[in-house]
N, C-alpha and C positions, 0 to 999 in steps of 0.2 A: 364266296361264290358271287356275291353281289358286286364285289370290286371287279371281277373279271368281266362281267356283262357291262359294267359302266365303261371300262376301257374300250371294249369292242364298239359300244355305241358312240363314244367320242371319236374313235378312228373313222367310223363310217360317216359321221356327221362332218368331220374335218375335211374329208375328201370331197364330199358332195357340196359342201358349203363354199369351198374356195373357187377361185377362177380357173377355168380350163386352160389347157396349154396354149391355145391361140390367143386368149386374152393376156396371159402372162408374156408371151412373145411380143404382142403389140405394145404392152406397157414398157417392156425392155427397150424396144426401138424408139419409142417416144422419149424415154429418158436419155438414151444415147444422143438423139437429135438435139434435145435440150442442152446437154453438156457440150456438144460440139458448137452450139451457138455462142457459148461462153468463152470459147478459145480465142486468143488473140493471134490471128494469122499474120505471117510476115507479108510485107508488101512485095511486089515483083522485084523491086530494086534490092531489098534486103535478101530475098530468096536467092538472087544471082550472087550476091556477095557471100552468103553462107555457103553456097555450092562451090564457088571458086576457092574459098578457104579450105573446105574439105578436100577438094581435088589437089590443091597445092600440098597439103600435108601428106596425102597419099603418095604423091610423086616424090616428095622429100624422103619419106620413110622407105619407099621402094629403092631409091638410089642408095640410101645408107645400108640397107640389107644387101643389096647387090655388091657394094664395095666390100663389105665385111665377108660375104661369101667368096668373092674373088680372092681376097687376101688370105683367108683361112685355107682355101683350096691350094693356092701357091705355096703357102707355108707348109702344109702337110705333104705336098709333092716334094718340096725341098728336103723335108725331114726323112721321107721314105727313100730318097736317093742317097742318103748318107749310109755308107757301109760300115756298120759297127763291128762286123767280124774282122775287118782288116786291121783294126787297132788291136784287137785281142791276139790275132795270129802274129802280128809283128813283134809283140812283147814276149811271146812264148819261144823258148829255145827248143831245138830238136831233141836235145837230151832229156828235157823235162816231159816230153810227150810220151806217154806209155805206148808200147807196141803190143800187138796181140800176143806175142810170145811171152812177154814179161807179165802179162795179166792172166795167163792161163794157169789153171789149177794143176796140181801134180797129177791128179787122176786123168784130166783131159790130155796131158802130155804123155802119159803112159799108155793111153788107149791106142794111138797110132803106132807106137812101137810094138805093142802086143799084137797088132794086126799083121805086122810084117813077119 
């Protein structure tokens, strides 16, 4: 029992003894400001050079993707225009093609005759 009350007392003391939310937020922003002062910022000339480099790479990659897209589009269009059925039908002979009469079962052939 004594352990339970000790834990409750520690929790209550821990919450009331610590800094409130505004103090913690202020400390956070002070630390952020301190870290930003340590950053080595680029000069305007360096910034322009870095920006130009990034933009040049974006243009180069965009052109490459556009060329590939155009090429694949034309390739797939050419492939879809190829009639693969013509090659198959040209090699098949009319005698080898089964007709509906040849594939009919004896029961199916007898049914129309029985109807007459």
